[in-house]
N, C-alpha and C positions, 0 to 999 in steps of 0.2 A: 612431776608424778608418776607413777608405774607406766599407766595406760600409754606412753609417751616412749618408754624405753625400748617397746616389743618394735616399734616401727623404724624400718633402716629407709631411708628417700634412695639411698643406692643400689639397691638390690636388684636383682633380674626379676623381670618379670618371669610368670611358673606357666607353663604351656597351656592351663584351662585361663588363666589373667591373659594370653596371646588371643587363645580362641575367643573368647567374651567378645574381648575389645575389637578381633574381625569381625564376629560379627554383626556386633552396634555398626561398625563404620558401614558394612554391606547394606543391613535393614535402611541408615540413615541416606546411601548414593541410591534407592531404589527407591525409597520416599522424593526424594527431590528428583531424581527422572519424572517419577511419575507425575510431580505438581509442573514439571516440565512440560510434558508432554500435554497436559490439559491447558495447559498456557498455550499451545500450538493451536490448539482448536480456535482461539479467537485471531480471527482474519483483519489484519487492517486494512480498511478501505477509505477511499477520499471521495466527494463529490466532487466533480470540476464544472465549471462554468466556463464554455469558449466561445470569444468572439472571432468569430470568420470574415477576414475583407474581403470582397470583392475587386475588382480591375476598375469597375465601370459601374454607374447605371444601369446597364443593358444587360448586366448579369443574370442572369434567373437563378434567386435564392434557391426555389424550390430543389433545381438542378443539382444544387452544390451540395442539399441537404441532403439527398438522395446517395448522391457520391462520397460524403461524410459516414452516413451508415452505411455503406458496404465496407468500412473499415470494421474489420471482427479480428477478436483474438478471445484468447481464455483470461479471464479479471475484468473484461470491458462489457459493461452496459448500457446501451446509449438511452438516455430519460427520452420522456416524452413532450417535454419542455421546449420549444424553439420557440424564439422573438426571430423578427424584422424589426432590427434596430434604426431610425432613419441616422445619419454621421456626418451628412450638412451634402450641399449642391445635388441632391437629388440621389443620392446615395447611399443604400442600406448594408448593414452588416446582418449577419447570421448569427444569432448566439441560440449554441446545442451544449446540452447538460449529458453529463454522463456520471457515470460509478466507473472505478477501476480497483481492484485488489494492486492495494501499495508493491508487492513484491513484485506482482507479474507487468505491472503498465505503469509508464513512466510517460510526465506531458510530455519529452523530448520521445517519444514513439507516437505520441496522438500529435505534435506539432507537423514534424518530419513525414506522416503518412495523409497530413490532409493538405501540406502544400505541395504534396504529389500533384494535385491536379490544380497543376501551375497555369492551364487555361481560363481555368475559372475565381482561381483564390491567390491573391496579391499575399495575406501574410495571416496569422492565427496567433492571437494572442489571449493570455488564459487571464477571463475576466472575475473568478471567483475561484479559490481552493480552501476546502474544505475537512475536517478527518473526521471521518463518523465515526 
């Protein structure tokens, strides 16, 4: 047909076509950046339940709890949930919960900070880890 004869697949783009193409690409990139910025507003958080084990049955769990709650940093919130759970031979462990922002606080940080109270704390385990 005659309509196809005017189409040249190898012709150079005109200045007008180049400009239009650049504007469309810029608009696409701006829209993409806007979506990414909105997506960043969602902060990934996790709920963590920690088992803090004392050295023996003489260790005061209330003192451990008080020390653990002194650990503070951006993105860490200690929960109200605290339990004293029997683990055998009269020894109880402290279960304490917290909520962390995944990008700011890791489980390694929490374990390292809690085990610094080495006079009171024997070990720390993660009993539960849930994304919120």
